[in-house]
All heavy atoms as TSV, in Angstrom:
chain	resi	resn	atom	element	x	y	z
A	1	MET	N	N	17.613	24.121	-6.611
A	1	MET	CA	C	17.660	24.172	-8.030
A	1	MET	C	C	16.209	24.356	-8.639
A	1	MET	O	O	15.283	23.735	-8.285
A	1	MET	CB	C	18.211	22.902	-8.534
A	1	MET	CG	C	18.320	22.722	-10.018
A	1	MET	SD	S	19.159	21.155	-10.404
A	1	MET	CE	C	18.109	20.534	-11.656
A	2	SER	N	N	16.079	25.407	-9.450
A	2	SER	CA	C	14.758	25.665	-10.075
A	2	SER	C	C	14.669	24.814	-11.333
A	2	SER	O	O	15.587	24.438	-11.972
A	2	SER	CB	C	14.559	27.103	-10.302
A	2	SER	OG	O	15.271	27.531	-11.465
A	3	ARG	N	N	13.363	24.492	-11.683
A	3	ARG	CA	C	13.109	23.702	-12.892
A	3	ARG	C	C	12.388	24.585	-13.832
A	3	ARG	O	O	11.373	25.323	-13.405
A	3	ARG	CB	C	12.347	22.512	-12.543
A	3	ARG	CG	C	12.023	21.567	-13.633
A	3	ARG	CD	C	11.320	20.372	-12.995
A	3	ARG	NE	N	11.954	19.253	-13.566
A	3	ARG	CZ	C	11.730	18.033	-13.215
A	3	ARG	NH1	N	11.068	17.903	-12.029
A	3	ARG	NH2	N	12.206	17.109	-13.835
A	4	SER	N	N	12.685	24.440	-15.213
A	4	SER	CA	C	11.931	25.235	-16.102
A	4	SER	C	C	10.856	24.263	-16.818
A	4	SER	O	O	11.247	23.154	-17.215
A	4	SER	CB	C	12.963	25.727	-17.148
A	4	SER	OG	O	12.299	26.322	-18.250
A	5	PHE	N	N	9.736	24.761	-16.915
A	5	PHE	CA	C	8.705	24.071	-17.620
A	5	PHE	C	C	8.329	24.713	-18.870
A	5	PHE	O	O	7.606	25.726	-18.891
A	5	PHE	CB	C	7.460	23.816	-16.735
A	5	PHE	CG	C	7.725	23.002	-15.599
A	5	PHE	CD1	C	8.177	23.512	-14.370
A	5	PHE	CD2	C	7.342	21.582	-15.635
A	5	PHE	CE1	C	8.442	22.672	-13.299
A	5	PHE	CE2	C	7.633	20.851	-14.503
A	5	PHE	CZ	C	8.090	21.303	-13.328
A	6	ASP	N	N	8.865	24.258	-19.988
A	6	ASP	CA	C	8.651	24.902	-21.258
A	6	ASP	C	C	7.635	24.213	-22.291
A	6	ASP	O	O	7.142	24.739	-23.107
A	6	ASP	CB	C	9.950	25.133	-22.057
A	6	ASP	CG	C	10.930	26.134	-21.277
A	6	ASP	OD1	O	10.438	27.022	-20.675
A	6	ASP	OD2	O	12.124	25.786	-21.308
A	7	CYS	N	N	7.593	22.889	-22.051
A	7	CYS	CA	C	6.707	22.138	-22.966
A	7	CYS	C	C	6.097	20.923	-22.272
A	7	CYS	O	O	6.375	20.658	-21.066
A	7	CYS	CB	C	7.553	21.608	-24.169
A	7	CYS	SG	S	8.880	20.574	-23.618
A	8	ALA	N	N	5.195	20.289	-22.939
A	8	ALA	CA	C	4.488	19.176	-22.278
A	8	ALA	C	C	5.437	18.107	-21.834
A	8	ALA	O	O	5.208	17.524	-20.677
A	8	ALA	CB	C	3.466	18.547	-23.272
A	9	ALA	N	N	6.513	17.882	-22.458
A	9	ALA	CA	C	7.506	16.768	-22.071
A	9	ALA	C	C	8.065	17.175	-20.570
A	9	ALA	O	O	8.364	16.221	-19.776
A	9	ALA	CB	C	8.580	16.702	-23.065
A	10	ASP	N	N	8.274	18.456	-20.342
A	10	ASP	CA	C	8.752	18.831	-19.029
A	10	ASP	C	C	7.781	18.487	-17.900
A	10	ASP	O	O	8.074	17.991	-16.841
A	10	ASP	CB	C	9.038	20.363	-18.966
A	10	ASP	CG	C	10.087	20.819	-19.899
A	10	ASP	OD1	O	11.055	19.941	-20.207
A	10	ASP	OD2	O	10.024	21.895	-20.430
A	11	PHE	N	N	6.498	18.686	-18.311
A	11	PHE	CA	C	5.424	18.429	-17.282
A	11	PHE	C	C	5.295	16.781	-17.073
A	11	PHE	O	O	5.150	16.352	-15.980
A	11	PHE	CB	C	4.081	18.944	-17.661
A	11	PHE	CG	C	4.056	20.432	-17.448
A	11	PHE	CD1	C	4.312	21.292	-18.481
A	11	PHE	CD2	C	3.672	20.907	-16.234
A	11	PHE	CE1	C	4.253	22.746	-18.161
A	11	PHE	CE2	C	3.538	22.355	-15.957
A	11	PHE	CZ	C	3.951	23.158	-17.011
A	12	ILE	N	N	5.401	16.106	-18.179
A	12	ILE	CA	C	5.408	14.603	-18.037
A	12	ILE	C	C	6.508	14.095	-17.246
A	12	ILE	O	O	6.353	13.210	-16.423
A	12	ILE	CB	C	5.434	14.046	-19.510
A	12	ILE	CG1	C	4.138	14.322	-20.282
A	12	ILE	CG2	C	5.545	12.505	-19.388
A	12	ILE	CD1	C	4.136	14.020	-21.736
A	13	ASP	N	N	7.736	14.681	-17.447
A	13	ASP	CA	C	8.944	14.182	-16.678
A	13	ASP	C	C	8.637	14.472	-15.314
A	13	ASP	O	O	8.990	13.537	-14.352
A	13	ASP	CB	C	10.176	14.884	-17.160
A	13	ASP	CG	C	10.686	14.466	-18.569
A	13	ASP	OD1	O	10.271	13.409	-19.028
A	13	ASP	OD2	O	11.481	15.216	-19.145
A	14	ALA	N	N	8.160	15.610	-14.946
A	14	ALA	CA	C	7.850	15.900	-13.519
A	14	ALA	C	C	6.754	15.096	-12.939
A	14	ALA	O	O	6.906	14.670	-11.794
A	14	ALA	CB	C	7.479	17.465	-13.362
A	15	ALA	N	N	5.792	14.729	-13.747
A	15	ALA	CA	C	4.744	13.938	-13.317
A	15	ALA	C	C	5.200	12.405	-12.993
A	15	ALA	O	O	4.943	11.874	-11.990
A	15	ALA	CB	C	3.586	13.761	-14.317
A	16	ARG	N	N	6.119	11.996	-13.800
A	16	ARG	CA	C	6.686	10.701	-13.597
A	16	ARG	C	C	7.550	10.683	-12.357
A	16	ARG	O	O	7.536	9.670	-11.569
A	16	ARG	CB	C	7.575	10.276	-14.766
A	16	ARG	CG	C	6.659	9.794	-15.924
A	16	ARG	CD	C	7.548	9.349	-17.071
A	16	ARG	NE	N	6.710	8.996	-18.181
A	16	ARG	CZ	C	6.857	9.262	-19.406
A	16	ARG	NH1	N	7.953	9.965	-19.886
A	16	ARG	NH2	N	5.990	8.969	-20.395
A	17	GLU	N	N	8.258	11.738	-12.106
A	17	GLU	CA	C	9.055	11.834	-10.809
A	17	GLU	C	C	8.169	11.908	-9.605
A	17	GLU	O	O	8.423	11.161	-8.730
A	17	GLU	CB	C	9.841	13.158	-10.882
A	17	GLU	CG	C	10.805	13.372	-9.766
A	17	GLU	CD	C	11.658	14.626	-9.898
A	17	GLU	OE1	O	12.072	14.959	-11.057
A	17	GLU	OE2	O	11.785	15.316	-8.834
A	18	MET	N	N	7.041	12.596	-9.652
A	18	MET	CA	C	6.114	12.695	-8.575
A	18	MET	C	C	5.490	11.321	-8.288
A	18	MET	O	O	5.273	10.891	-7.172
A	18	MET	CB	C	5.021	13.730	-8.739
A	18	MET	CG	C	5.525	15.126	-8.789
A	18	MET	SD	S	6.325	15.703	-7.190
A	18	MET	CE	C	7.988	15.715	-7.648
A	19	ALA	N	N	5.118	10.583	-9.355
A	19	ALA	CA	C	4.523	9.290	-9.204
A	19	ALA	C	C	5.548	8.326	-8.567
A	19	ALA	O	O	5.202	7.570	-7.677
A	19	ALA	CB	C	4.064	8.769	-10.505
A	20	ALA	N	N	6.831	8.408	-9.021
A	20	ALA	CA	C	7.890	7.584	-8.502
A	20	ALA	C	C	8.163	7.836	-7.031
A	20	ALA	O	O	8.615	6.937	-6.329
A	20	ALA	CB	C	9.149	7.680	-9.317
A	21	THR	N	N	7.876	9.017	-6.492
A	21	THR	CA	C	8.153	9.276	-5.127
A	21	THR	C	C	6.836	9.359	-4.294
A	21	THR	O	O	6.838	9.779	-3.170
A	21	THR	CB	C	8.877	10.741	-5.024
A	21	THR	OG1	O	7.912	11.758	-5.627
A	21	THR	CG2	C	10.197	10.682	-5.726
A	22	GLY	N	N	5.765	8.668	-4.813
A	22	GLY	CA	C	4.671	8.400	-4.084
A	22	GLY	C	C	3.735	9.722	-3.867
A	22	GLY	O	O	2.941	9.811	-2.869
A	23	ARG	N	N	3.677	10.538	-4.884
A	23	ARG	CA	C	2.815	11.711	-4.858
A	23	ARG	C	C	1.861	11.647	-6.056
A	23	ARG	O	O	2.010	12.424	-6.992
A	23	ARG	CB	C	3.558	12.968	-4.839
A	23	ARG	CG	C	4.440	13.101	-3.643
A	23	ARG	CD	C	5.332	14.297	-3.595
A	23	ARG	NE	N	6.707	13.803	-3.574
A	23	ARG	CZ	C	7.754	14.619	-3.608
A	23	ARG	NH1	N	7.582	15.843	-3.740
A	23	ARG	NH2	N	8.969	14.099	-3.601
A	24	PRO	N	N	0.951	10.752	-6.055
A	24	PRO	CA	C	0.063	10.609	-7.263
A	24	PRO	C	C	-0.852	11.766	-7.596
A	24	PRO	O	O	-1.167	12.081	-8.703
A	24	PRO	CB	C	-0.775	9.399	-6.923
A	24	PRO	CG	C	-0.808	9.309	-5.359
A	24	PRO	CD	C	0.509	9.865	-4.960
A	25	ALA	N	N	-1.262	12.552	-6.517
A	25	ALA	CA	C	-2.075	13.689	-6.860
A	25	ALA	C	C	-1.308	14.755	-7.582
A	25	ALA	O	O	-1.783	15.415	-8.582
A	25	ALA	CB	C	-2.633	14.335	-5.464
A	26	LEU	N	N	-0.051	15.048	-7.231
A	26	LEU	CA	C	0.768	15.940	-7.860
A	26	LEU	C	C	1.122	15.423	-9.269
A	26	LEU	O	O	1.066	16.239	-10.284
A	26	LEU	CB	C	2.105	16.247	-7.197
A	26	LEU	CG	C	2.002	17.038	-5.877
A	26	LEU	CD1	C	3.276	17.116	-5.109
A	26	LEU	CD2	C	1.604	18.534	-6.279
A	27	ALA	N	N	1.310	14.134	-9.389
A	27	ALA	CA	C	1.630	13.536	-10.738
A	27	ALA	C	C	0.352	13.884	-11.592
A	27	ALA	O	O	0.515	14.132	-12.782
A	27	ALA	CB	C	1.826	12.060	-10.543
A	28	ARG	N	N	-0.753	13.595	-11.104
A	28	ARG	CA	C	-2.067	13.751	-11.993
A	28	ARG	C	C	-2.162	15.159	-12.387
A	28	ARG	O	O	-2.461	15.506	-13.582
A	28	ARG	CB	C	-3.253	13.349	-11.097
A	28	ARG	CG	C	-4.548	13.584	-11.887
A	28	ARG	CD	C	-4.584	12.707	-13.246
A	28	ARG	NE	N	-5.875	12.989	-13.866
A	28	ARG	CZ	C	-6.404	12.390	-14.871
A	28	ARG	NH1	N	-5.928	11.222	-15.163
A	28	ARG	NH2	N	-7.503	12.739	-15.433
A	29	MET	N	N	-1.921	16.153	-11.486
A	29	MET	CA	C	-2.043	17.622	-11.811
A	29	MET	C	C	-1.027	17.918	-12.953
A	29	MET	O	O	-1.369	18.630	-13.918
A	29	MET	CB	C	-1.789	18.516	-10.637
A	29	MET	CG	C	-2.903	18.348	-9.618
A	29	MET	SD	S	-2.619	19.169	-8.030
A	29	MET	CE	C	-2.336	20.824	-8.608
A	30	LEU	N	N	0.154	17.467	-12.848
A	30	LEU	CA	C	1.188	17.782	-13.837
A	30	LEU	C	C	0.810	17.116	-15.167
A	30	LEU	O	O	1.065	17.688	-16.194
A	30	LEU	CB	C	2.578	17.275	-13.312
A	30	LEU	CG	C	3.150	18.114	-12.207
A	30	LEU	CD1	C	4.258	17.387	-11.418
A	30	LEU	CD2	C	3.719	19.427	-12.746
A	31	ALA	N	N	0.246	15.916	-15.071
A	31	ALA	CA	C	-0.145	15.194	-16.333
A	31	ALA	C	C	-1.291	16.003	-16.959
A	31	ALA	O	O	-1.271	16.040	-18.193
A	31	ALA	CB	C	-0.598	13.806	-16.001
A	32	GLU	N	N	-2.170	16.538	-16.244
A	32	GLU	CA	C	-3.314	17.311	-16.776
A	32	GLU	C	C	-2.702	18.528	-17.458
A	32	GLU	O	O	-3.189	18.922	-18.599
A	32	GLU	CB	C	-4.286	17.634	-15.812
A	32	GLU	CG	C	-5.114	16.491	-15.319
A	32	GLU	CD	C	-6.050	16.934	-14.116
A	32	GLU	OE1	O	-6.059	18.067	-13.659
A	32	GLU	OE2	O	-6.786	15.941	-13.702
A	33	GLU	N	N	-1.713	19.149	-16.883
A	33	GLU	CA	C	-1.105	20.342	-17.591
A	33	GLU	C	C	-0.409	19.874	-18.834
A	33	GLU	O	O	-0.503	20.539	-19.920
A	33	GLU	CB	C	-0.205	21.005	-16.587
A	33	GLU	CG	C	0.365	22.328	-17.102
A	33	GLU	CD	C	-0.770	23.366	-17.424
A	33	GLU	OE1	O	-1.682	23.413	-16.574
A	33	GLU	OE2	O	-0.496	24.195	-18.323
A	34	ALA	N	N	0.341	18.789	-18.833
A	34	ALA	CA	C	0.927	18.254	-20.093
A	34	ALA	C	C	-0.068	17.980	-21.107
A	34	ALA	O	O	0.116	18.347	-22.358
A	34	ALA	CB	C	1.699	16.976	-19.652
A	35	ALA	N	N	-1.247	17.333	-20.702
A	35	ALA	CA	C	-2.266	17.024	-21.812
A	35	ALA	C	C	-2.855	18.333	-22.324
A	35	ALA	O	O	-3.137	18.357	-23.499
A	35	ALA	CB	C	-3.410	16.181	-20.992
A	36	ASP	N	N	-2.990	19.305	-21.561
A	36	ASP	CA	C	-3.492	20.678	-22.059
A	36	ASP	C	C	-2.600	21.229	-23.071
A	36	ASP	O	O	-3.064	21.923	-23.954
A	36	ASP	CB	C	-3.677	21.633	-21.001
A	36	ASP	CG	C	-4.859	21.315	-20.054
A	36	ASP	OD1	O	-5.727	20.511	-20.394
A	36	ASP	OD2	O	-4.949	21.882	-18.944
A	37	ARG	N	N	-1.354	20.896	-22.878
A	37	ARG	CA	C	-0.315	21.549	-23.829
A	37	ARG	C	C	-0.004	20.689	-24.986
A	37	ARG	O	O	0.894	20.934	-25.787
A	37	ARG	CB	C	1.031	21.834	-23.010
A	37	ARG	CG	C	0.808	22.903	-21.984
A	37	ARG	CD	C	2.023	22.885	-21.072
A	37	ARG	NE	N	1.775	23.890	-20.008
A	37	ARG	CZ	C	2.425	25.141	-20.037
A	37	ARG	NH1	N	3.195	25.435	-21.084
A	37	ARG	NH2	N	2.195	26.015	-19.112
A	38	THR	N	N	-0.666	19.606	-25.101
A	38	THR	CA	C	-0.530	18.646	-26.280
A	38	THR	C	C	-1.660	18.867	-27.140
A	38	THR	O	O	-2.765	18.606	-26.956
A	38	THR	CB	C	-0.517	17.189	-25.659
A	38	THR	OG1	O	0.488	17.112	-24.694
A	38	THR	CG2	C	-0.324	16.173	-26.813
A	39	PRO	N	N	-1.259	19.220	-28.445
A	39	PRO	CA	C	-2.320	19.527	-29.430
A	39	PRO	C	C	-3.122	18.237	-29.936
A	39	PRO	O	O	-4.217	18.278	-30.381
A	39	PRO	CB	C	-1.624	20.300	-30.547
A	39	PRO	CG	C	-0.218	19.799	-30.384
A	39	PRO	CD	C	0.068	19.532	-28.941
A	40	ASP	N	N	-2.480	17.140	-29.871
A	40	ASP	CA	C	-2.998	15.855	-30.405
A	40	ASP	C	C	-3.940	15.216	-29.348
A	40	ASP	O	O	-3.435	14.919	-28.199
A	40	ASP	CB	C	-1.940	14.956	-30.868
A	40	ASP	CG	C	-2.437	13.611	-31.354
A	40	ASP	OD1	O	-3.002	12.836	-30.578
A	40	ASP	OD2	O	-2.283	13.361	-32.460
A	41	ALA	N	N	-5.187	15.112	-29.530
A	41	ALA	CA	C	-6.044	14.589	-28.571
A	41	ALA	C	C	-5.744	13.205	-28.146
A	41	ALA	O	O	-5.905	12.850	-26.948
A	41	ALA	CB	C	-7.517	14.593	-29.114
A	42	ASP	N	N	-5.338	12.312	-29.035
A	42	ASP	CA	C	-4.992	10.971	-28.758
A	42	ASP	C	C	-3.765	10.954	-27.756
A	42	ASP	O	O	-3.665	10.205	-26.817
A	42	ASP	CB	C	-4.678	10.096	-30.011
A	42	ASP	CG	C	-6.022	9.887	-30.807
A	42	ASP	OD1	O	-7.048	9.829	-30.229
A	42	ASP	OD2	O	-5.822	9.711	-32.069
A	43	ALA	N	N	-2.754	11.747	-28.106
A	43	ALA	CA	C	-1.602	11.831	-27.277
A	43	ALA	C	C	-1.958	12.372	-25.870
A	43	ALA	O	O	-1.497	11.763	-24.918
A	43	ALA	CB	C	-0.518	12.631	-27.916
A	44	ALA	N	N	-2.834	13.316	-25.800
A	44	ALA	CA	C	-3.325	13.867	-24.494
A	44	ALA	C	C	-3.929	12.819	-23.695
A	44	ALA	O	O	-3.699	12.636	-22.482
A	44	ALA	CB	C	-4.155	15.015	-24.707
A	45	ALA	N	N	-4.826	12.000	-24.368
A	45	ALA	CA	C	-5.450	10.858	-23.706
A	45	ALA	C	C	-4.558	9.873	-23.177
A	45	ALA	O	O	-4.708	9.334	-22.057
A	45	ALA	CB	C	-6.569	10.194	-24.545
A	46	ARG	N	N	-3.452	9.579	-23.922
A	46	ARG	CA	C	-2.444	8.621	-23.498
A	46	ARG	C	C	-1.732	9.139	-22.202
A	46	ARG	O	O	-1.403	8.409	-21.306
A	46	ARG	CB	C	-1.423	8.283	-24.519
A	46	ARG	CG	C	-2.069	7.297	-25.596
A	46	ARG	CD	C	-1.012	6.815	-26.516
A	46	ARG	NE	N	-0.342	7.842	-27.345
A	46	ARG	CZ	C	-0.765	8.406	-28.451
A	46	ARG	NH1	N	-1.950	7.879	-29.022
A	46	ARG	NH2	N	-0.198	9.330	-29.149
A	47	ILE	N	N	-1.527	10.428	-22.197
A	47	ILE	CA	C	-0.777	10.966	-20.953
A	47	ILE	C	C	-1.674	10.871	-19.828
A	47	ILE	O	O	-1.200	10.461	-18.767
A	47	ILE	CB	C	-0.459	12.537	-21.254
A	47	ILE	CG1	C	0.603	12.707	-22.374
A	47	ILE	CG2	C	-0.133	13.199	-19.997
A	47	ILE	CD1	C	0.744	14.120	-22.892
A	48	LEU	N	N	-2.959	11.184	-19.951
A	48	LEU	CA	C	-3.829	11.139	-18.770
A	48	LEU	C	C	-3.957	9.664	-18.356
A	48	LEU	O	O	-4.088	9.335	-17.088
A	48	LEU	CB	C	-5.206	11.720	-19.076
A	48	LEU	CG	C	-5.128	13.267	-19.268
A	48	LEU	CD1	C	-6.553	13.717	-19.723
A	48	LEU	CD2	C	-4.657	13.981	-18.080
A	49	ALA	N	N	-3.986	8.670	-19.303
A	49	ALA	CA	C	-4.131	7.348	-18.941
A	49	ALA	C	C	-2.839	6.735	-18.167
A	49	ALA	O	O	-3.050	5.882	-17.341
A	49	ALA	CB	C	-4.298	6.484	-20.187
A	50	GLU	N	N	-1.745	7.342	-18.419
A	50	GLU	CA	C	-0.557	6.979	-17.639
A	50	GLU	C	C	-0.628	7.354	-16.215
A	50	GLU	O	O	0.010	6.785	-15.281
A	50	GLU	CB	C	0.655	7.623	-18.297
A	50	GLU	CG	C	1.966	7.133	-17.684
A	50	GLU	CD	C	3.240	7.705	-18.431
A	50	GLU	OE1	O	3.117	8.168	-19.513
A	50	GLU	OE2	O	4.356	7.667	-17.757
A	51	PHE	N	N	-1.440	8.368	-15.924
A	51	PHE	CA	C	-1.553	8.871	-14.560
A	51	PHE	C	C	-2.953	8.910	-14.157
A	51	PHE	O	O	-3.592	10.006	-14.146
A	51	PHE	CB	C	-0.890	10.368	-14.445
A	51	PHE	CG	C	0.504	10.347	-14.886
A	51	PHE	CD1	C	0.770	10.675	-16.117
A	51	PHE	CD2	C	1.470	10.068	-13.951
A	51	PHE	CE1	C	2.166	10.693	-16.534
A	51	PHE	CE2	C	2.805	10.068	-14.374
A	51	PHE	CZ	C	3.241	10.401	-15.706
A	52	PRO	N	N	-3.569	7.768	-13.785
A	52	PRO	CA	C	-4.996	7.656	-13.565
A	52	PRO	C	C	-5.384	8.395	-12.270
A	52	PRO	O	O	-4.556	8.609	-11.382
A	52	PRO	CB	C	-5.224	6.227	-13.459
A	52	PRO	CG	C	-3.990	5.556	-13.111
A	52	PRO	CD	C	-2.964	6.466	-13.739
A	53	GLY	N	N	-6.648	8.784	-12.117
A	53	GLY	CA	C	-7.070	9.343	-10.981
A	53	GLY	C	C	-8.116	10.432	-11.287
A	53	GLY	O	O	-8.065	10.945	-12.491
A	54	PRO	N	N	-8.811	10.921	-10.322
A	54	PRO	CA	C	-9.715	12.051	-10.572
A	54	PRO	C	C	-8.983	13.338	-10.722
A	54	PRO	O	O	-7.887	13.571	-10.206
A	54	PRO	CB	C	-10.623	12.025	-9.285
A	54	PRO	CG	C	-9.627	11.483	-8.183
A	54	PRO	CD	C	-8.804	10.442	-8.947
A	55	SER	N	N	-9.642	14.182	-11.541
A	55	SER	CA	C	-9.070	15.558	-11.702
A	55	SER	C	C	-9.179	16.329	-10.388
A	55	SER	O	O	-10.274	16.157	-9.720
A	55	SER	CB	C	-9.739	16.188	-12.783
A	55	SER	OG	O	-9.218	17.558	-12.880
A	56	LEU	N	N	-8.178	17.150	-9.981
A	56	LEU	CA	C	-8.272	17.920	-8.794
A	56	LEU	C	C	-8.489	19.335	-9.147
A	56	LEU	O	O	-8.503	20.197	-8.260
A	56	LEU	CB	C	-6.956	17.718	-8.092
A	56	LEU	CG	C	-6.610	16.313	-7.636
A	56	LEU	CD1	C	-5.160	16.250	-7.005
A	56	LEU	CD2	C	-7.606	15.811	-6.604
A	57	ARG	N	N	-8.834	19.601	-10.432
A	57	ARG	CA	C	-9.024	20.927	-10.779
A	57	ARG	C	C	-10.513	21.384	-10.252
A	57	ARG	O	O	-11.409	20.719	-10.231
A	57	ARG	CB	C	-9.062	21.111	-12.338
A	57	ARG	CG	C	-7.654	20.871	-12.868
A	57	ARG	CD	C	-7.753	20.989	-14.390
A	57	ARG	NE	N	-6.315	20.944	-14.899
A	57	ARG	CZ	C	-6.054	20.936	-16.179
A	57	ARG	NH1	N	-6.957	21.010	-17.069
A	57	ARG	NH2	N	-4.807	20.898	-16.500
A	58	GLN	N	N	-10.560	22.627	-9.962
A	58	GLN	CA	C	-11.758	23.244	-9.582
A	58	GLN	C	C	-12.302	24.042	-10.739
A	58	GLN	O	O	-11.573	24.866	-11.305
A	58	GLN	CB	C	-11.534	24.157	-8.323
A	58	GLN	CG	C	-11.114	23.403	-7.151
A	58	GLN	CD	C	-10.945	24.301	-6.002
A	58	GLN	OE1	O	-11.087	25.538	-6.018
A	58	GLN	NE2	N	-10.618	23.732	-4.845
A	59	GLU	N	N	-13.476	23.754	-11.132
A	59	GLU	CA	C	-14.172	24.490	-12.101
A	59	GLU	C	C	-14.839	25.686	-11.565
A	59	GLU	O	O	-15.390	25.691	-10.466
A	59	GLU	CB	C	-15.223	23.571	-12.837
A	59	GLU	CG	C	-14.694	22.355	-13.498
A	59	GLU	CD	C	-13.738	22.547	-14.588
A	59	GLU	OE1	O	-13.891	23.573	-15.384
A	59	GLU	OE2	O	-12.711	21.876	-14.802
A	60	GLY	N	N	-14.732	26.742	-12.305
A	60	GLY	CA	C	-15.403	27.857	-11.756
A	60	GLY	C	C	-15.360	29.121	-12.561
A	60	GLY	O	O	-15.131	29.566	-13.446
């Protein structure tokens, strides 16, 4: 079954699923994508706070 990611909520749902199944790094990556798609800075910060950990993004 494929999953469609159309909005921040889709990424948050997936992040929660990954966290619940013991995959915190994937959860953090999905949360970062959700935060990027959230126009409200306070809401984005709350999303990232729900999934703590270092960013795995590579700057370049």
